[in-house]
C-alpha positions in Angstrom: -0.6 0.0 0.2 1.7 3.4 -0.7 0.9 6.7 1.0 -0.6 9.6 -1.4 0.7 13.5 -0.2 -1.8 15.9 -0.5 -0.4 18.9 -3.4 -1.2 22.0 -2.7 -1.6 24.4 -5.3 -2.0 28.5 -5.0 -2.7 30.3 -8.2 -2.3 34.3 -7.8 -3.9 36.0 -10.4 -2.5 39.4 -11.8 -4.9 41.4 -12.0 -3.6 44.8 -11.2 -2.4 47.4 -13.8 0.0 49.3 -12.3 1.4 51.8 -15.6 5.1 52.9 -15.4 6.3 56.1 -13.4 8.7 58.6 -14.7 8.0 61.5 -12.6 6.9 63.8 -15.4 2.9 63.7 -14.6 2.9 66.4 -12.7 1.1 65.3 -8.5 -2.1 63.9 -10.2 0.6 61.2 -11.4 2.7 59.6 -7.8 -1.2 59.6 -6.2 -2.6 57.2 -9.7 0.9 55.2 -9.2 1.1 54.7 -5.6 -2.6 54.0 -5.5 -2.0 51.0 -8.1 1.4 49.9 -6.2 -0.9 49.5 -3.4 -3.6 47.3 -5.4 -0.6 45.3 -6.7 0.5 44.1 -3.1 -3.1 44.0 -1.9 -3.4 41.2 -4.8 -0.6 38.6 -3.1 -1.2 38.3 0.9 2.7 37.0 1.6 4.3 39.7 0.5 7.5 41.0 2.5 9.0 44.4 2.2 11.7 43.8 0.1 9.3 42.3 -2.3 7.1 45.4 -1.8 10.7 47.5 -2.7 10.6 45.3 -6.1 7.8 46.0 -7.0 7.9 49.2 -6.8 11.0 49.3 -8.3 10.0 47.8 -11.0 7.1 50.1 -12.5 10.3 52.9 -12.1 11.4 54.9 -15.4 14.9 54.1 -15.9 14.9 58.7 -14.9 13.8 57.6 -11.4 15.6 54.7 -10.9 18.7 56.8 -11.3 17.7 59.3 -8.7 17.0 56.4 -6.0 20.4 56.0 -6.1 21.1 59.4 -4.8 19.3 58.7 -2.1 20.7 56.8 1.1 19.2 53.8 1.8 17.2 54.1 4.3 14.9 55.5 2.8 14.9 53.2 0.2 14.8 49.9 1.5 11.8 50.1 3.0 8.3 50.1 0.9 6.6 52.9 3.1 9.6 55.1 3.6 10.6 55.1 -0.3 6.7 55.5 -1.7 6.7 58.4 1.3 10.5 59.8 -0.5 8.6 59.6 -4.0 5.2 61.5 -2.7 8.2 64.6 -1.4 9.8 64.1 -4.4 7.0 64.3 -7.1 3.6 64.9 -5.1 1.7 67.9 -4.1 3.7 70.6 -2.9 1.5 72.5 -0.8 1.4 72.7 2.6 -0.8 71.2 5.2 -3.0 73.8 6.1 -3.2 74.5 1.9 -4.8 72.4 0.9 -7.1 71.6 3.9 -8.6 75.4 3.3 -8.8 74.4 -0.5 -10.8 71.1 0.8 -12.6 72.7 3.1 -13.5 75.3 0.7 -14.3 73.4 -2.5 -18.4 73.7 -3.6 -19.5 72.1 -7.0 -19.4 73.7 -10.4 -22.1 75.2 -11.8 -22.6 72.8 -14.5 -20.6 70.2 -12.8 -23.1 66.6 -11.8 -22.8 65.7 -8.2 -20.6 62.3 -9.2 -18.1 64.0 -11.2 -18.1 66.6 -7.7 -17.1 63.7 -5.2 -14.9 62.2 -7.2 -12.9 65.5 -7.2 -13.2 66.2 -3.7 -12.8 62.4 -2.9 -9.4 63.4 -4.7 -8.9 66.4 -2.9 -9.6 64.1 0.4 -6.7 61.9 -1.4 -4.2 64.2 -1.8 -4.6 65.9 1.4 -4.2 62.5 3.5 -1.3 62.1 1.5 0.3 64.9 2.7 -0.7 64.8 6.5 0.8 60.8 6.6 3.6 62.2 5.2 3.8 64.6 8.0 2.5 62.7 11.0 -0.9 65.0 10.8 -4.2 62.8 11.8 -5.3 62.2 8.9 -9.3 63.6 7.7 -11.1 60.9 8.2 -14.6 59.9 6.0 -16.7 61.9 8.7 -14.6 64.5 7.2 -15.3 64.2 3.4 -19.0 63.5 3.9 -19.7 66.9 5.3 -17.6 68.8 3.0 -19.1 67.4 0.2 -22.4 67.7 1.7 -22.1 71.3 2.7 -20.1 72.0 -1.0 -23.4 71.3 -3.3 -25.3 73.7 -5.3 -28.9 72.0 -4.6 -30.5 73.9 -1.4 -33.3 71.5 -0.8 -31.0 68.0 -1.6 -28.3 69.9 1.1 -31.2 70.3 3.8 -32.0 66.8 2.9 -28.4 65.3 3.1 -27.7 67.2 6.6 -31.4 66.4 7.6 -30.3 62.4 7.3 -26.9 62.7 8.8 -28.5 64.3 12.0 -31.1 61.0 11.8 -27.5 58.8 10.9 -24.5 59.9 12.3 -22.6 57.0 11.2 -23.3 57.5 7.3 -20.1 57.5 5.0 -19.1 59.9 2.7 -20.3 56.4 0.7 -24.4 56.3 1.9 -24.6 60.2 1.4 -23.2 60.4 -1.6 -25.8 57.4 -3.4 -28.0 58.7 -1.7 -27.6 62.1 -3.4 -27.7 60.2 -7.1 -30.5 58.8 -5.9 -32.2 61.5 -5.8 -30.9 63.6 -9.4 -31.9 63.3 -11.5 -29.6 63.8 -13.6 -27.5 61.3 -11.8 -24.6 62.9 -11.8 
């Protein structure tokens, strides 16, 4: 009688797509790059820190790789420090105070649909959170974003309805409020 051993086969999906980062696309380029890198990392739950660094380096353009050679090892050997270094060099140069002010002054444009407005305000919040994280400050949270979204809506009736909803359900999220607003509007964004 022979003993059979069980084989475990692990199938990994490679669904994440990461654009090559060249550093010449403005502050939004590094934000997109970081988001794509984090999705790629999430595809492999067992990924190590050195493998994360390798993933970042794999998607850097040649000029970026040359630039990294100028940085001390402690800034480029850790994946989070490496991303922070890239954000400092190529990300938004505005101060946290300026970005906070811009977020809280953000209003829906006259001909801007709610969906486009919600995407624009979310991008502003992500940029701010990234700068806050890099400077060790408290990050904006979902309720801050939700409140700024509501306050910036042009339609006073919709704004009033969403404020009432917020009072009834203080735990409702930015997503919840956005979905309600889109359902209540005829144009859908």
